[in-house]
C-alpha positions as CSV (number, residue, x, y, z in Angstrom):
1,M,-25.8,4.8,4.2
2,I,-24.1,7.3,7.8
3,N,-26.8,10.1,8.5
4,P,-26.0,13.2,8.5
5,D,-26.3,14.6,11.4
6,L,-22.8,12.3,12.0
7,L,-21.6,12.6,9.2
8,E,-21.0,16.8,9.8
9,I,-19.6,15.5,13.3
10,L,-17.5,13.3,13.3
11,R,-13.5,14.4,12.3
12,C,-10.3,12.8,11.5
13,P,-8.9,11.7,14.9
14,D,-5.2,12.3,13.7
15,N,-5.6,16.2,13.0
16,R,-9.3,17.2,13.4
17,Q,-10.1,18.0,8.9
18,R,-13.8,16.8,8.6
19,L,-14.2,14.1,6.5
20,A,-16.9,14.1,3.4
21,L,-18.8,11.0,2.7
22,A,-16.4,9.2,-0.5
23,D,-17.4,9.2,-4.0
24,P,-18.6,5.2,-5.1
25,S,-16.3,4.9,-8.2
26,L,-13.6,5.8,-5.6
27,V,-15.0,3.3,-2.8
28,A,-15.4,0.6,-5.9
29,S,-11.8,1.4,-7.4
30,L,-10.4,0.6,-3.9
31,N,-12.7,-2.2,-3.9
32,E,-11.1,-4.0,-6.9
33,R,-8.1,-2.9,-5.6
34,I,-8.6,-4.3,-2.7
35,A,-9.5,-8.3,-3.8
36,K,-6.2,-8.2,-5.9
37,G,-3.9,-8.1,-2.3
38,E,-2.5,-4.4,-3.5
39,I,-3.6,-2.2,-0.4
40,S,-2.6,-1.8,3.1
41,N,-3.6,0.2,5.6
42,R,-1.4,3.4,8.1
43,G,-1.2,0.4,9.6
44,G,0.4,-2.1,7.6
45,N,-1.7,-4.6,6.9
46,R,-3.0,-6.1,4.1
47,V,-6.3,-4.8,4.0
48,S,-8.7,-8.2,2.9
49,Q,-12.2,-6.7,3.7
50,Q,-14.2,-4.9,1.0
51,L,-15.2,-1.9,1.9
52,D,-19.3,-0.3,2.0
53,A,-18.0,3.0,2.0
54,G,-15.6,5.2,2.8
55,L,-15.6,8.6,4.9
56,V,-12.6,10.5,2.6
57,R,-10.2,13.2,5.2
58,E,-10.7,17.3,3.7
59,D,-7.0,17.3,2.8
60,G,-7.8,14.0,0.2
61,A,-4.9,11.7,1.8
62,F,-7.1,9.1,3.3
63,L,-10.0,7.6,4.0
64,Y,-11.5,5.9,6.6
65,P,-13.2,2.5,6.1
66,V,-17.3,2.3,6.5
67,R,-17.9,-0.7,6.7
68,R,-21.8,-2.4,8.0
69,N,-22.4,0.9,7.7
70,I,-19.8,1.8,10.7
71,P,-17.6,4.4,10.2
72,I,-14.4,1.9,11.5
73,M,-12.2,5.7,13.0
74,L,-8.8,4.2,13.5
75,I,-5.6,6.7,12.5
76,D,-4.1,2.7,11.6
77,E,-7.6,1.5,9.7
78,A,-6.6,4.5,7.0
79,I,-5.8,3.9,3.6
80,G,-3.8,6.5,1.9
81,L,-4.8,8.0,-1.0
82,R,-2.5,10.0,-2.7
């Protein structure tokens, strides 16, 4: 998974808030919705790839996908959680 030292230094590229590893139940729920075609990212594109994990912004507004143990830290790739 994500190295704890890396997680400590990663910040949201939009507002520099801390990030935390998403709860597996949140990831599972999002993956169900992705499979149904219900999830779009912040850039407005439908998310089609399942998540291996996710990094949730401190305020809980967005999740950055993790695929193949690589955090996708692009603002437009973030998934809104509210």
